[in-house]
C-alpha positions in Angstrom: -11.4 5.6 -4.5 -10.8 3.8 -0.5 -7.7 3.9 1.6 -6.2 0.6 1.8 -5.3 0.3 5.1 -1.6 -0.3 6.3 -0.1 -2.3 9.1 2.5 -0.2 9.7 5.8 -1.7 11.4 9.8 -1.7 11.7 12.1 -3.5 9.6 15.3 -4.4 7.9 14.6 -3.6 4.4 17.6 -5.7 3.1 16.7 -9.5 4.1 13.1 -8.4 2.4 14.8 -7.5 -1.0 17.0 -10.4 -0.9 13.4 -12.5 -0.3 12.4 -11.0 -3.4 15.2 -11.6 -5.7 15.5 -14.9 -4.4 11.7 -15.2 -5.5 12.3 -14.1 -9.0 16.1 -15.5 -10.0 14.2 -18.7 -11.8 12.0 -16.2 -14.1 15.4 -13.9 -14.4 17.5 -17.3 -15.3 15.0 -18.3 -18.1 15.6 -14.7 -20.2 19.2 -15.3 -19.1 19.0 -12.4 -16.7 21.7 -11.6 -14.4 20.6 -10.0 -11.3 23.0 -8.1 -9.6 22.2 -6.5 -5.5 24.2 -4.0 -4.4 22.8 -3.5 -0.8 23.8 -1.2 2.2 25.9 -3.7 4.4 24.3 -1.4 7.5 20.4 -2.2 8.4 17.8 0.6 6.8 14.9 0.3 8.9 11.6 1.7 7.6 8.1 1.6 8.8 6.1 0.9 6.3 3.6 -3.0 5.9 5.8 -5.6 5.3 3.7 -7.4 3.2 2.7 -4.2 0.6 6.3 -3.5 0.5 7.5 -7.0 -0.4 4.3 -6.4 -2.6 5.4 -3.3 -4.4 8.8 -4.8 -5.0 8.1 -7.7 -6.6 5.5 -6.1 -8.8 7.8 -3.8 -9.8 10.3 -6.4 -10.3 8.4 -9.2 -12.2 7.4 -6.2 -14.6 10.8 -5.3 -15.0 11.7 -8.8 -15.8 8.6 -9.0 -18.6 10.4 -6.2 -20.7 13.8 -6.7 -19.9 15.7 -8.3 -23.2 17.4 -11.5 -22.8 20.9 -11.7 -21.7 20.9 -8.4 -19.8 22.0 -6.8 -16.1 19.5 -6.4 -13.5 21.2 -4.0 -10.6 19.1 -3.2 -7.2 20.4 -0.8 -4.9 19.5 -0.5 -2.2 20.9 2.9 0.4 20.0 5.0 3.2 20.1 8.8 1.7 18.9 12.0 3.6 16.5 10.5 5.6 15.5 8.3 3.1 15.0 4.9 2.2 16.1 4.4 -1.6 15.7 1.3 -3.8 16.7 1.7 -7.3 16.2 -0.7 -9.4 18.5 -0.4 -12.8 18.2 -1.9 -16.5 20.9 -0.5 -19.1 19.7 -2.3 -22.0 16.8 -1.2 -24.6 14.8 1.3 -22.9 10.9 0.8 -22.9 10.2 4.0 -23.4 8.7 6.8 -21.8 5.4 6.7 -22.9 4.9 3.1 -22.9 6.3 3.0 -19.4 3.3 6.2 -18.4 0.5 3.7 -20.0 1.8 1.0 -18.0 2.3 3.2 -14.8 -1.0 4.8 -15.5 -3.4 1.6 -16.1 -5.4 1.9 -12.5 -6.4 5.4 -13.2 -7.4 5.4 -16.6 -9.1 1.9 -15.7 -10.8 0.7 -18.7 -11.9 -3.1 -18.4 -11.7 -3.6 -22.0 -7.9 -2.7 -22.0 -7.6 -4.9 -18.9 -9.0 -8.0 -20.5 -7.5 -7.6 -24.0 -4.0 -7.1 -21.7 -2.5 -7.4 -18.3 0.9 -6.3 -19.1 2.4 -4.2 -16.8 -0.3 -3.3 -14.5 2.4 -4.1 -11.8 4.2 -0.9 -12.5 0.9 1.0 -11.6 0.3 -1.6 -8.9 3.8 -0.2 -7.3 2.7 2.8 -7.5 -0.6 2.9 -6.0 0.6 0.9 -3.1 3.3 3.2 -2.4 1.8 6.4 -2.8 -0.8 4.7 0.2 2.4 3.9 2.1 3.4 7.7 2.2 6.5 6.7 -0.5 7.5 7.9 -4.1 7.8 6.1 -7.1 9.9 7.4 -9.8 10.5 5.7 -13.2 13.0 7.2 -16.7 13.9 5.2 -19.6 15.9 6.6 -22.2 19.3 5.4 -24.5 21.6 6.8 -22.2 20.0 5.2 -18.9 18.1 2.4 -20.3 15.2 1.7 -17.7 15.6 3.2 -14.6 13.3 2.7 -11.4 13.6 4.9 -7.8 11.8 3.8 -4.2 11.8 6.4 -1.4 10.2 5.7 1.8 11.2 8.0 5.1 13.2 5.9 8.0 12.5 4.5 10.7 
C-alpha cells in the first residue's frame, strides 16, 4: 500500500469543524437530527493536512448521519487534553452495533469489489480511519445501549 502524501500545516480545527457541520446541516434537517457543537472557545492548533482533516470529518459525520435515527441528537465535542486534540462525536440513539461498525471500518482492509459494488454504505468510516492513521492520528469507536454510538478522533497538538 502506498503512503498518501500529506501537506502538513498548522491551523485551528474549530472553524474547520464548524464548516463541516454547516455543510451537513441540510442533510441533518431531512432526518430531523439536531447537530449540537460543543467546541472549545480557545483555538486548538494541530499540524495535519487541512484538506484531509476536512475529508476525514466529513466522511465520518456523513456516515454517522446515514445511520442515525430520525429525530436524534448528534453532539460534536472538541477540546485539547494532555497534548492532544480530541474530537468526539456522540449519538445517544439506538446503537449501530459493534459487529456492523467493525465491518464498516474494515471495508478498505478487506477490499472486495463484489461487496463494494453491492453496497457503499459505511465506506466513509473506513476512509476516515485510513486517512487518520496516515496523519498519525487515532480514530476509535464504541457502540452499546448505554452510550449509543461514540467516535473519537485524536491528533497531536502543534
